[in-house]
N, C-alpha and C positions, 0 to 999 in steps of 0.2 A: 674792228672797235670795238675798243674795252668800256663796259660803264661800271662806276661804283655805286653801291648802294649807301645812299646818305643812313642817316643816324638816324630819323625818321623810316626810312623804311626797313631797315634792320628792328627798331621796333614793334613796328606792324607786325614782320614776321615771326619776331618772338615770343609776340601775344597772340597771334595765329597758333603757335607753337604750344605755347601754354594749354590755351581754350581746345584744344585739339586734346592733348594729354588729360585735361579736366575730364571732357566729354568722355576719354577712352577709359578713366581711371569710375567715371559714373558707373559706365556699361559694362566694365567688368566686375564692378561689385553689385549691380541689378545681375547681372547673370551668375556672378555664384549664391545671390539669394533665392534666384532662382532654380539653380541646379540643387543648392541647400532644401528647398520646398520637394524639389522632385524626389530627392533620398529620402526625403522625412516619408515622403508617401508611399512609396514604395516601399521603408520599412515598416510602415503601419501594416501595408496590403501583406506581406511575408510573415510579421510577427502572426498578425489572426489568423493566417494558414497554415501556420506552425502552431499556434495554441489551440485551431481546432483539431488538429490533427492531434497532439497531444493528447488533450480530450476523447477523441474518439479510443484511443489505445488504451486510455484509462478504463474505457469502457469495459474494450474487449475483455483486458486484462482482469478487470471487476466480475466480467459474466464466466467468464474459464474460470475462478476461483470459485463462486459460488456453486458452480456446476462439479466441479472439484470437491468441495467440500458436502455436495446434495449427495454424492459418489461414496466417500468416504462415511457419512453420518449413517446412507442408506446399508451400507456391508456395516458398519457396527453393528447398529439394529438388528438384521440378519444374524449376526454373531451371538450376539447380547440378549437377545430373546426366548433361544434354548438353555443356552447357557445359564440363564437364569432361572429359569423350570426347571432345570438339575439340580442348581443350588438349593431351591426351596427344596425339591425333594428329599435331597438329602439331610439338608437341614429338618425338614417334618423327621425322618428315619432315627435322625442323631435324637430327636428329642424321645421318639419313641423306645429307642433303646435304652437311653437313661430314663426314664420314666421306667422300664421295666427293669432294669440296673438298682434302680432305690429299692421296687418291690422286692425284689430278691435278695437285697440286701437287708433290710429292713424284717423278710421271712428268717433270712438265718440268724437274723441277730433274735430273733424272738425265738426261736427255735433252743438257741444254744440258753438265752435265759429259763425257758423250761426244763432243762436239764439242769438230774441232780447234782451240785458239785463234785461227788467224786465218782460217778458213774463212767465206764469206760469208755473210751474214747474208738471209735469205731478206726480200724487205718483201712 
């Protein structure tokens, strides 16, 4: 026995299918929003984790740099202190030698000026 659908039956089936499509599209849209929210939440968590790791790494690098600077400055100070003392000693010695040279130069000029102009020079 073969039955045929009336136009009203076909319309009712088509309306049911249209409602099912609307419900399905709405469910898909809700699922998409939920999934996007889930991804956003996960992205925020992972981003916070990455940022905290970066901050830890920055702190570690800064500590290492500070430690290296301290060691470098300490080594420089250990080298510079005795070097500075030697330079000061040498500078004081040079000043004393300059004064002594000036005195000798003054004495020599005085001796030359006290000598008569025609006296024989010692060779």
